[in-house]
N, C-alpha and C positions, 0 to 999 in steps of 0.2 A: 667693377664700378661700385661705389658704396651706395647705400640706400639713404634717401632723405630722412630726416627725422620727421616723426608725426607731431601733430598739434596736441593730440588727446589720447594716444596710444590705444585706440579702439573703443574708448569710453564714449557713449553718445552724448553730445553737447549741442546747444543751439547754434545758429550761424553767428559768425563773428562780425563785429562792426569796427570801423576805424575808431582809434582811441585819441582822446585829447588829454594831454597831460600839462599840468600848471604847477609851477613851484618857483621860489617858495612862497607859500602863504605864511606870514609871520604874525605870530600871536604873542602879544605882551602879557606876561602872566605874573601878577604880583607875587613876590617872594621866591620866584624861580630864578637860578643863578644866570641863565641866559634865556633869551626869547625862545619860544617854541616854534620851530620851523616845520612845515609840512608839506608834502607833495600830494596832489589830487590827480588821480587817473580816472577818466569817465568815458563811457561810449559816446560817440559823437551825436548819436540820436537816442530817443526814448525819453520816457517820463515815468514817475513813480518808481525810481530806481532804488534797489536795495543798496545797502552800505556795508562795506568791510573796513574795519580798522585793522591795519597791518603792522605788527610790532616786530621790529628787527631783533636779531640776536646780539649778544655781547661782542663775539667775534674778534679775531685778531687784525683784520684789515682797517686801513684807515678811513675808508668811505663806504664800504659795503654795509656796515652796521650804522645806517643813516637813512635819511630819506632817499638816497641815491641808490640803494640796494633793492634786492628782491625782485628785479625786473621780470624774470621768467614767471613769477606768480602774479604780480600786480598787473602786467600788461595783458596777461590772458583772462583774468577775472574781469578786467575792465572791458575787454573786447567782447565778453560774453555777458554783459548786462549789469555789472556792479560798478558803483562808484567806489574806488579804493583810495583810503586816506593813510598816508605813511608819515609818522612824525619822526624826528630825530631826537631820540631820548638823550638824556644828559650822560649816559655812560658811553655814548658813541666816542670813538677814538678821535674823530674829527674835532671835537670840542676841547680836547686835552684836559678833561677833568677827572679822569680815573684815578690820578695820583694825588688829587687834592685832599685837604684835610676835612672835607665834608664828611660828617658821620655816616652818610649813605654810600660814599665811594667805597669800592669802584663800581658796584652794580647799579646804584640809585634805583633800587627795587620798588620803593615807594613812589618816588617820583615818576616812574614808568606807568604806573597804573593811573596816577593823577593826571598824567598827560592825555591818556585816552578819555578820561572823564572830562577833561577840560574841552577836548575836541567836540565831545557830544553836547557840552554846554553851549558851544559856540558854532553850531552848525549854521545858523543864520549868518553869521559873520563870514564864515567859509564860503557858503554859497555866494554871498554877495562879492567876494574877492575873486572868484573864478569866473571868467567870461563864459556865459552860456549855460551855467550850472543852475541858476536861480529857479527855484520852484519845481526841480526835477528829482528831489530826494524823497523817498518813502521813509519817514522818521520811525514808522512802527516796524521796520524789518532791517534790523542792524546786527551785524555779526563781528566778532573779533577773531583774528588769526594771529598766531606768533610763533617764531621759531626759537628754539633753544631758550635763552632767558626771556625772549618774547613769549614763549609758551607759559613761563612762569607768570608773566604779566597778565596774559590772557586768563590763566587759572585764577588769579586774584580777582579779576572782573567777574568770574563765574562762581565765586564764592570760596575758593580755595583758602585754607587757613594759613596765616602767617603771623609770627610773633616778632616784634622789633627786638633785635638782639642787644640793643643798647639799654632800653628800659624795661623790657619784658612785657610790654603791653600787647595784647592781641589787636591785630590790625584787620578791619573789615573794609574792603573797598569794592565789594560786590556791587554791580550796577544792574538793576533790572531792565535798563534800555538795551542791554546786550541780550539778544534772544537765543543766540547760539554761539559756541566757541570752537575753535580748532587749535589744538595743542600739538605743534610739531617738534618732536624730539625735546620735550620739556623735562626738567628735573623731576625726580621721583620723591619719595617720602623722605623727611628729614632724618628720621631715626637710622637709615641706612647710608648716610652720607660718610664718605671716607674722611680720613683725617686731614688730607691736604685741602679739600675743598671746605672743610670745617674751619680750618685756620684762615683761608683766604676769602670765603664767602659764607660767613656764619649765618646769614638770614635763611640759607637754604637748609640749615639744620632744623628749621622750625616748620618746614612745609608739611601740611596734612590736607587730606582730600575729603574728610567726612562730610563737610559743609559744602562741597562744590556740586551744587544742585542743577545749575543751568545745563541744558542739554549740550553735549559736546562731542566732537570727534577727536580721538587721540591717535596721532600718527607716530610710528617708531620704526627704526631700521633694526633688523634682527642681528646686525653687526655693529650696532652703535653702543659700545661699551668702553669705558675708561676707568681703570682702577683708581685714578685720581679723584673720581667723583663717587664711585660705589664699587664694592666687591660684586654686587649682584648684576648679572648681565641683562636682566629684565627690568632694571630699576626704572627706566623711563616710560614704562607701561603702567606704572602705579596710578597715574591719573584715571586710568580706565578701571583697574581692578579695585581700587579703594574709594572710589567715589560713588554715590547713588546714581541710578539711571535717571533718565535715559541717556546712555552713552554707547558709542561705537569706537572699535579699535581697529585701525588699520596697520598691519604690519608688512613692511616692504622687504621682500627677500633680498639679501646681500647689501642692503643699504647700511651706510654708516652715518655719522652725525650730520653730514651735510644733505642727506637724503637724495643723493644724485646731483645736487648742485642747485638747490632752491634759491641761494643767496645772490647769485649773479650770473650773467652770461659769461662763459669762458674764463672764469676766475679760479685761482688756486685756493679759494675759500673751502673747498671740498676735498675729501680724499677718496671719493667714490663717484667721480664724474660719470653721469649716465643721463643723457638728455631724455631718453624714452622713460625713464623712472619718473624724471620731473614731470613729463607730460602726463603720465598716469596719475601722479599725485595731484596735480592742479586741477585735472578734470574731475577726480573723484571728490575733492574738496569742494569743487563747484557744485557738483551734483548733491552732495550731503547739504550743502546750505540752501540750495533751491528747495529741497523737501523740508528742511528745518524751518525755513522762513515762510514757505508756501505749502502747507501740508497736503494739499490736493496735487502737487506736482510729483509724478512718479520718478523723477530724475535719479534719486538715490537707489531705489531697488532695481531700476534698469541699469545703472552703473555697476552695482554689485553683481548682477547677473553677467554683464558683459565682461567683467574682470575675470569671473570663473569660467566663462566659456572660451577664453583664449587658449590656445594650445599650451603655452607656458606662462601661466599667471605671474605677475610681477609682484603679488602680494596676496594677503588673505585678510578677510573682514569678519569680525564678530560684533554682536551687539547685544545689549541688555536692557 
């Protein structure tokens, strides 16, 4: 008989609550090619709820890279006390804009960060649109989480350096309303970008981390390596090593770019399907954000201790 999958892989978390999900909330944004559609997931009870903005990856699937994806993460964090807001960025395959003549295509890297800032600007409108959500958000405790290209988006919100490859201007979209970031399998520094990625995604050639000052957790898989992006096998950990503290690095053993399957339930979006790895990742991110947003909460040190106390730890953590 097989064993059931766990919710949090032995990491201590609070009791879960039923989740209410509402989508789409449609925001008309001047100058945006399409309306900004978002999904909101929230615990059915509670007030003064912290907020996570969750940015999807670029991804090969039609709908996983949209507000419809990342259920294993969004549902868990909402069940454990966060309001999770997920936009569909313009690079989502569902919108059919990747091959357009827009100068930001195919990644729409600037628009992605602007989407997140727009959501923050319009929290009142979002609260009013979602039944039962009004007055329940804690606007002082907001985090951003992103996977892959979503990690690049979160990096920009946290102060990561980017230069527009079209006109050479430095772009600063850091947002002080974001109190903590989580970068999941994000791109590394631009100088080490491989020729293929430089040709197809030139903005990634400009990525730097010296100004990424917002506290952040960087999550990488020790088997997440593609020579199309970099010759360096530790390239995706650059956001930790090359940025100023405070930062933490979670390295998941055996994990590839999908980190066990964070993007969807039972989807072929990942090459390393491992529900227990996903359970550990989402619980560790929850713990990190609890302590980052509520410094008196011991969730993060307790989670780090629990990870190392297991007979076969799924990963290792270091901080600076």
